[in-house]
N, C-alpha and C positions, 0 to 999 in steps of 0.2 A: 464429577459432574452434580450444579448445588440443586437441589430440585426449589419449585416454584419460579419455574420460567415465565416468564408473558408473552404473548403473543406481540410485537415491532412492528412487523412493516411483512413485507411483500418481497421473493427475490424476483431476478426476470424470469426464471420458471413457471410461480405460480409458489412455490415453497417460503412456509418462512421463517425467520431469524427470529430463534427466540433468545428473551436477553432476562438475563435473572443478580438481582443484587447481592454480597453476597458477604456475612455479616461484618466482615471486613476492609466493607464498600471496594472488593474488585466484583468488575460487570463481569456478569461467562455470558458469554453468546455461543447460543447453538445453531453452526453451519452447518447448512447441506450440501453433501459435497465434500473435495480436498484443494487444495492449494490451484493444483493442476488444473482442474477444473473452474475457476473462475474464468468469466469473461473477461473482455480487452476493454479497455477504458479509449475515450480518447483523450488524443494530443490536451487539446488545449481544459478536460475537466484536469491533467492530469498536473499540466502548469497552475492551472489554478490551485488545487489540493498544498501544492508547493507554496504558493506564494502564502494563503490559509495558513499554516504549518509555521512559515518563517517567522512572518506575524508571532502569532502567538508563541514564538519561539523567546520573542525579543520582550512581548517583553512575560516571559513568564507564565506563561499561565497554561498548571500546568492540570493533567488531569487523573486520571485513577487508573490505576491500572487494571486493562480485559487481559479476559481468557478470551482465545478463540477456541472452543471446540469445533473441530469439523468430520462430519460423520462417514463414517469408515476410513476417517484421518488421522493430522495428528492433534497433538493439545497444543496451538501457537500462546507462549506467552508476551505481552506488551506493557514490562513488566519498565524496561528501560526507562526512566525516567524523560531524556530524550523521545525515547518511542511513542509512552505516553503521552505529552503532550502535545504532540502531530494526529497523533489516532484521537484526543478531543478534540483538533480546529479541523476534524477532518467527516471527526461525527458531526461539530457544528454545521457547518457548513453545506454536507454532504449526506449524513444517516447513514449511521454504521448498523440499519440496523435493514436493511437492501442489500445480497450480493451481490451491488455494483458499488454500495457507498464501502464493505471491504475488501473488493476488490481495487479497488484506486485506493485504502491504506495503504495496503499489502506490497501496490507496486512502488506506491511512494516510499514506503520506507524500506525496498529490494532494491530503490534505485542508490538511495543515498549508502544501501550498505555495499553495491556494489562500487561505486565511485570511492568508499574510502578501502576500498581493495584491489583494484584493475587499475590501473598507474597507468596503460596502455590508454587510461582514455583520456588523460588529467586538458590534451587538444580540444575535449568536446563540451568541453564546461569553461571559465573565465569571472574565477571571483574579484566582486566589489565591494570596496564599501558598503552599496547602498543593495547587494542580493551576492545572487550567481547566474549567468545566461547560462542554458544550455538547447546543445543544436538543434536543431529543428530532429535529426536523423535521430540521435538517443537520445528524446522524447517520445517521436512518434514507437519507438522499436521498445525500452520501455511502458508505453501504452499499449504494446501490439503480443510483445513474445512471451509465452509460458510461464507461468512462477510455477518451480520443482513444487517436491514434499516439505518440504519446508520452509516453503515462498521465497524464494531466493529466487533470481534469473542468472546461468549458467553459465559461467562464462565467457566459455568455447564457444556456445553457439550465438549470444550477445555481438562477438565477436567476429564473428564472421555474414549476420546481419549490416552492424554498423559499414565493415566494407563493403560488401552490398552496395547497404546503398545511402553511403557519400560516395564510390566509385561512381556514381549518378546510377545504379544499376534498379530503385526504386524499391516495392517491398515489403 
């Protein structure tokens, strides 16, 4: 982790997220906690994050690579061009200098990753020329389900939660 971290915000728990810019242009974030301890977000915020990220990608508004260094947890690198673009969009709209902003960004990226690997979810979204429509139960689950240590959603757990919500069980 680079030295020279500066305080850039306060988490919901009052713990700062420190940010440092390395000589090679990578932003490094010292995030308190672990990916599993990140808070839930609102489905509305997740929808807004999706929209700003999609607009940034369409505008080819690429962002810098970022490294999230979790206290007592993993180091996650957002070096893929698409992930860096989406993280930049979320940072501009919501701020990655807060735990809530990091939670929103990682939930958005985890949702995209899950949609790419979980073929059974194809009925929960529709892709059109003007964007994607996500089922409200999918948005709600992605906003609230716990991330794993790699900041991904557990596919089995997500399937169980969505089956219950779509069947009318709430939750």
